[in-house]
N, C-alpha and C positions, 0 to 999 in steps of 0.2 A: 504493500500500500504506500510505503514511503518512498518508493523509487530508488534511485541510485544514490547512496549516501557517500558522496566523494569527499566533500569538505563540509563538515557539519558542526553544529553546536547543539548541545542538549543539556538543559539545566533545570533544576528545581527539585523539590521533594514531592514527586508526582502522585496523583490519585490512581492507584492500580485499578484496572477495569473501568476507567472513566468512560462515560457514555455521551459526553458533550465535547464537540471540537469546533474550533475556528480555523479556517484555512485562508491562505493568501498566496497568490503567485506574484512574484516581483523580482527586482534585482537584488544582488547580494547585500548592498549597503542598507536597503530598506528592510530586508529580511532580518538582518542583525539588529537594526534599530527597533523593529516591532517586537522581536523576541526579548530584547533587553528590557523594554518598558513593561512588558507583561511580567517578567521575572521580578522586577523591582517593585511592582505595584500590587501584586496579589499574594495572598497567603501561600507559601510554597507547599503547605500540606494539602492544598486543594487544587493547585494549578501548576502546570509545567509547560514549557515551550521548547519546540525543536525547530531549527532552521537548517535547511540542507539544500544542496545543489542536486537538481534532478537530471541534468545533462551536462557532464563535464567536458564533452567534446562536440559542441554544436557545429553545424556547418557555418561557413563564413557569412552567409546571408542572415544567420540568426544571431550575429554578434551582439545585437542590442536587445535581444528578446529577454523576456522574464524567465530566467532559468532557475530561480530559487523558489522554494516553497517554505512557508511558515505554517506550522501546525501547533495550536495551543489546545491542550486537553484540560478539561474542567471536571472536578469531582461532583459538581452540582450545576444546574442550569445557570449560565452567566447572564448578567444584565448587559444585553447587547448595546444599549445606548451608552452605558458607562465605558465599555471596552472601546467603542468607536471614538469617544471623546479622547481617551488616553492615546489611542493610535494616531488620531489627527494631530495631537500636540507633538508627537514624536516624529511623524512621517508625512503629515499633510492630510487635508480633508479628502482628496481624491483617493488616497490609499485607504483611509478609513471607510469610505463608501464601497470599496471593492471587497471588504471582508465578507466571508461566507460562513455562516453558522449552521451546524448540522448536528443531528444526533447520530451516534454510531453504535453498532453492536458492541456489547461489553467484550473486552479482550485485554490481554496482558500487553498494553501498549509499550511498556518500558522494554520488554524483550524484543518486540517488533522494531523499535527505534534503534536499539543498540546492536542487533545482530549484524548489521551491515557496516558498522563503523570501522574505519581503518585503524590500525594501531597508531599510537601517538608517540613520537620520540621527543625527549626533552633532555639534552645532554646524554648521560649514560643510561638514563631511565627509559624504559619502553612500557607503555600502558596498553594492554590489549585484552580482548575477550578470548574465551576458550576457542572460538572459531579461528583465531589468528595465531595459535601457538607456533605454527611453522615459521612465523616472521621473527622469532627470537634468535638473536645471534649469540655466539659463545660468550662474548664479553658484556652483553647487556645485563643491566639490573632490571629484570622483567617483573611487572606487576600485573597480575590477572584480575581484572575487575569485571564482574558480570552484572547483568541487569539487576537493579536493586532500587529500593525506594530511598535514595539518598544522593546528595550532591557529590560530584567528583568523578567524572569518567575520564578526565585528562584532556578532553576535546575543547574545553573552555579556556580562553586566554588566561584567566586567573590561575587555574590549576597548572597549566603548562608553565606560566611565569614562575610560580613557586618552585616547581621541579627544576627549572633551569637555574634559578638562583641557589637552590639547595645544592645542586651539583657543583656550582661554582664555589660555594663555601667549603664543601667536603674535599675539594681538590687542594685546598691550602691549610685546612685544619681539621681536627677530629673533636667535635664538641662532646664533652663527657655526659651532659644532661640535655635532653631535648624535650620540648613540650609542643604539642599540636592542638591548638584551640579551634573548635568548630571542625572536627576531623571529617565529617561527612562519611564517605565510603572508606576512610582511613588511608587513602592513597599516599598522602604526604608522610604520615607516621610510618607506614610500611616502607616507603622509599628510604627514609632515614635508617630504619631498623635493618633493612637488607644491606645497606652500604656499610653501616657501623658494627653490625652484629652485637648490639646491646640494647637494653630496654629504652623505649620512647614513650613518654606519658602522652595521653590523648584524651580529649573530651568533646562532647557535643551536647547541645541543649535539647536535642530530639532523641527520644528513646529508640525510634526506628533506625536512625542513623547509627546509634551506638551498637545495636545488634547487627546491622549491616557491616560495620567496620570490624566487629569481632569475627563474623563469618568470613570476611575477606582476609583477615589476618590468618585464620586457620587455612584457608585455601592457598595462601602464599607462603606457608611454612614459617610465619613469624608470630604465631599466637603466644609464644613464650615471652616475646619482647613487646608486643602491642596489645594492651588490655584497656580499651577505652572505658571511660566512666561517663555517666550522665551528669552534666553540671551546667549551671548558668555562668558563662564566662569562666573565670579562673577560681570560682568559689567552691572548692571541693577539698576536703581534708587530704585526700590522696595526692592531689596536685600540689598542694602547699608543702606536704612532707618531702616531695621530690625537689623542691627549690634549694638553692638557686640554679637556674637554668642557663646554660651557655648559648643555647639557640632556641628561640621561640618562633613558631609558625602560626599564622592566623589568616586564613582565607575566608573571610566572612563579608561584611559590608562596611561602608565608611562610618556610618553613625555608631554602630557598636564598637568598631575599632577605636574611635575617638574616646568613647566612654570607658573603654578597657585600658586606656593608657596608664593610669596610676596603678591598677592592679597588676598589669603585665610588668611594669617597671619594678614593682615590689618583689616579683618572682625572678627577676633577671639578675644574673651574676654581674660583678663590677665591669667586666669587659664582654658582656653578652652582645649577640646580634639578633635582630628581629627580621623575619621575612613576612611582609604584610601584603594582602591583596584583597580583591573584591571592590576595587576603587576605579571610578571613572577619572578622566584627566582632571576634571574640575574639583575632585575631592582631595587631590594630592596636597595642595598648599595648607588646607585646614588640618589635615592629618599630621603633616610634618610639624606644624606649630604645636599640636597637642603633645607629640612625642619629644619635641625639642625641650619643652618644659620639664620633661622627665629625664633629661640628660642624653637623649639619643640624637644622632646626626645622620643625615642621608649619606650612604656609601655608594648606592647604585640604584637606578630605576630602570624598569623595563616595561615597554608598551607592547601588548599583543591584542589584536582584534578590538582595539579601543579601550582595553582595560590596563590599568597600571599595577605593577608589582614593585614593591620597594624593599630594599635591604638597608636596614638601619643599624648603626653600631654605637655602642656606649664605651667610652674610654679609648685609649690608644696604645695599649700594650701590644707587644708582638704576639702573633697568633700562636696557639699551641701547636707544636710540630706534629706531623702525621706519624703514626706508628709504622714501623717497617712492615712491608708485605711479606 
């Protein structure tokens, strides 16, 4: 039903067996803008959006055709007028008028959406489904993520950005203690655990995400090192017992990241680094201001698919040397 998933984004904590869908055929920029505004505006427990290319090799005559499709799945009947207003603000009135709302037969839409997704490479990390095990190379740090009710398939710019910056950090130092806030599918915590071969603390505010991350940790052979807990932000006794952390990862959204600045700073070691994402370009200045007040400075920023990922550092001591292979 979803066509050829060549270059895709799929985000949200989706309603499995959703019976309501909104569809739109458009260009890539519009598809991403519409999917983003839906993800940002609706409860992720009820709504999820997928944007994908349906023809990656069109004839020359179709160079300007609408080759992308957006599908938004709802756990309950959406207010069509409200959705059109949101889409109009993000992509224009003409696009909003082109939206098509339908009822669909109940199905496991997550599995349908993810089955065709190509593996994603981010530095040494490869995120793939069971259908793409043959793409794993001998030196890859491979992470198998299956269809699940949680954020983090690796295809979104925020997840890829975090993996790329994590890979860059691990090439120059070996953090002794790592914390992953808002773990989702557990992909970032598992990536760190696979690379370092030691425990990584992880948490999520959603119980479904926590169970998903635990299942993925078992599937990837890191269940002994990744044991996520359900927590709001960093307020969990297990997380606080593990402090201070040398590296903290948080791929959530701008507002909660700003609010978390004092608590993350309280858990960070004197020379800790933070990898933060879930940010649009316009969010970066405000976030940097919040963390600058906690003693962190920008070390690197990365933009992927319109999303920003930041590496922040506290202090200036030399990095801890890598242990010998």
